[in-house]
C-alpha positions as CSV (number, residue, x, y, z in Angstrom):
1,M,48.9,157.4,-82.1
2,S,50.1,154.0,-81.0
3,T,47.9,150.9,-81.1
4,E,49.6,148.6,-78.6
5,S,48.2,145.1,-78.4
6,A,46.6,144.0,-75.1
7,S,49.6,141.7,-74.5
8,A,52.3,144.2,-75.1
9,P,54.2,145.0,-71.9
10,P,53.7,148.4,-70.3
11,K,56.4,150.9,-71.3
12,G,59.7,150.2,-69.5
13,Q,58.5,146.8,-68.1
14,V,59.3,143.2,-69.2
15,D,57.4,139.9,-69.0
16,L,58.9,138.3,-65.8
17,L,58.4,134.8,-67.1
18,D,62.2,134.3,-67.5
19,F,62.7,135.0,-63.8
20,V,60.2,132.4,-62.4
21,D,61.8,129.6,-60.4
22,W,59.8,126.8,-61.9
23,S,60.9,124.2,-59.3
24,G,59.0,126.1,-56.6
25,V,55.8,127.0,-58.4
26,E,52.7,125.7,-56.7
27,C,48.9,126.0,-57.0
28,L,46.4,124.8,-54.4
29,N,43.0,123.6,-55.5
30,Q,43.8,123.1,-59.2
31,S,42.0,120.4,-61.1
32,G,44.0,117.5,-62.4
33,S,43.9,118.6,-66.1
34,G,43.6,122.3,-65.6
35,T,47.0,123.1,-64.1
36,L,48.8,126.3,-63.4
37,F,51.3,125.7,-66.3
38,N,48.4,126.1,-68.7
39,A,48.0,129.7,-67.7
40,L,51.6,130.6,-66.8
41,K,54.1,128.8,-69.2
42,Q,55.0,130.3,-72.6
43,G,53.2,128.6,-75.4
44,Y,50.5,127.0,-73.1
45,R,49.2,130.4,-72.0
46,E,48.7,131.5,-75.6
47,D,46.4,128.5,-76.3
48,E,42.9,129.6,-75.3
49,G,41.8,126.0,-75.1
50,L,44.1,125.5,-72.1
51,N,43.1,126.8,-68.7
52,L,44.0,126.8,-65.0
53,E,40.9,125.4,-63.4
54,S,39.9,125.3,-59.7
55,D,38.8,121.9,-58.4
56,A,36.7,121.7,-55.1
57,D,35.4,125.3,-55.2
58,E,36.1,128.7,-56.9
59,Q,39.3,129.6,-54.9
60,L,42.9,129.2,-56.1
61,L,46.1,129.8,-54.2
62,I,49.1,130.3,-56.5
63,Y,52.7,130.6,-55.3
64,I,55.3,131.9,-57.8
65,P,59.0,132.2,-56.6
66,F,61.5,134.1,-58.6
67,N,65.2,133.3,-59.2
68,Q,66.2,136.9,-58.5
69,V,64.6,139.9,-56.9
70,I,62.1,141.7,-59.0
71,K,59.9,144.8,-59.0
72,L,56.3,144.0,-59.9
73,H,54.5,146.7,-61.9
74,S,51.3,145.1,-63.3
75,A,49.6,141.8,-64.1
76,V,47.4,140.4,-66.8
77,I,45.0,137.7,-65.5
78,K,42.9,136.6,-68.4
79,G,39.8,134.4,-68.1
80,P,36.3,133.7,-69.4
81,E,33.5,136.2,-68.7
82,E,31.5,134.0,-66.3
83,E,34.2,131.8,-64.7
84,G,37.1,134.3,-64.8
85,P,38.5,135.5,-61.4
86,K,36.9,138.5,-59.8
87,T,38.6,139.3,-56.4
88,V,42.4,138.6,-56.5
89,K,44.7,139.3,-53.5
90,L,48.4,139.5,-54.1
91,F,51.0,138.9,-51.4
92,S,54.7,139.8,-51.7
93,N,57.3,137.5,-50.1
94,K,54.8,135.4,-48.1
95,E,55.8,131.7,-48.3
96,H,53.9,128.6,-47.2
97,M,50.4,130.1,-47.3
98,G,47.4,127.9,-47.3
99,F,43.6,128.4,-47.4
100,S,43.6,128.2,-43.6
101,N,45.8,131.2,-43.1
102,V,45.5,133.3,-46.2
103,N,43.1,135.7,-44.4
104,D,45.6,136.1,-41.5
105,F,47.8,138.4,-43.5
106,P,47.0,141.7,-45.1
107,P,47.5,141.5,-48.9
108,S,50.1,143.8,-50.6
109,D,47.3,144.6,-53.0
110,T,43.7,143.6,-53.8
111,I,42.3,143.9,-57.3
112,E,38.8,143.5,-58.7
113,L,39.1,142.3,-62.2
114,S,36.8,144.0,-64.8
115,E,35.6,142.6,-68.1
116,E,38.4,144.5,-69.8
117,N,41.0,142.9,-67.4
118,L,39.6,139.4,-68.2
119,K,40.2,140.2,-71.9
120,G,43.8,141.0,-71.3
121,K,44.1,144.6,-70.1
122,P,46.9,144.8,-67.5
123,T,46.1,145.8,-64.0
124,I,48.5,148.3,-62.6
125,L,49.5,147.3,-59.0
126,K,50.6,149.4,-56.0
127,Y,54.2,149.6,-57.3
128,V,55.6,150.7,-53.9
129,K,54.4,147.5,-52.3
130,F,56.2,145.3,-54.9
131,Q,59.8,146.7,-54.9
132,N,61.9,143.7,-53.6
133,V,59.8,140.7,-54.5
134,R,61.3,137.2,-54.2
135,S,58.0,135.5,-54.4
136,L,54.4,136.3,-55.2
137,T,51.3,134.6,-53.8
138,I,48.1,135.1,-55.8
139,F,44.9,134.3,-53.9
140,V,41.8,134.1,-56.2
141,E,39.0,134.6,-53.7
142,D,36.0,134.3,-56.1
143,N,34.9,134.5,-59.7
144,Q,32.7,136.7,-61.8
145,S,29.5,134.7,-61.5
146,G,29.9,133.0,-58.1
147,S,30.0,129.6,-59.8
148,E,31.8,126.5,-58.4
149,N,34.8,126.7,-60.8
150,T,37.2,129.4,-61.7
151,K,39.1,129.4,-64.9
152,I,42.2,131.4,-65.8
153,Q,43.5,131.4,-69.4
154,K,46.6,133.4,-68.9
155,I,48.8,135.0,-66.2
156,V,51.4,137.5,-67.2
157,L,53.5,139.4,-64.7
158,Y,55.2,142.7,-65.8
159,G,58.0,144.4,-64.0
160,S,61.8,144.7,-63.9
161,T,64.7,143.0,-62.1
162,V,66.5,144.6,-59.2
163,E,70.2,144.9,-59.6
164,T,71.6,142.9,-56.6
165,T,74.9,141.6,-55.6
166,D,75.2,137.8,-55.5
167,M,76.6,137.3,-52.0
168,K,77.5,133.7,-52.7
169,A,79.7,134.7,-55.6
170,L,81.8,137.2,-53.6
171,K,85.1,135.8,-52.4
172,K,86.0,136.3,-48.8
173,I,88.7,138.8,-48.1
174,E,91.3,137.4,-45.7
175,D,92.3,139.4,-42.7
176,H,96.0,140.5,-42.7
């Protein structure tokens, strides 16, 4: 009988934090002090006093590019019982989304976060929809209580890398 902790990666999966392209990470509607890095970056996301917080209303739009192609298996989105996210839509490889056009595209997956999910239980995603992921957009549509602000304590993405050939590294073969 194994007693895995809530933060242990699912079998065969790894925390994809090392594959995030930090220069392109964005979050729309985050408050000045409650930024995405509080929930996503190693060290910050383990501090329960630090949160990603929405600003004008309860919605958040998070864009996470990766520095190589990944397969996304599951996600942990941890938050407080009242202000934690409820309906979360995930979009694979959709760049430059805003609040004005987020509903124009069908999500790759929609998840309803339960109390167990908010405490750290991973949500298994539609794996077939997340096979060749270069970027992930996370749209937090609402929160548990319908309050003005949403808070996320931690975001962890689990999956694996896709073995690909770096086309830029290949040398051109000259014609004879």
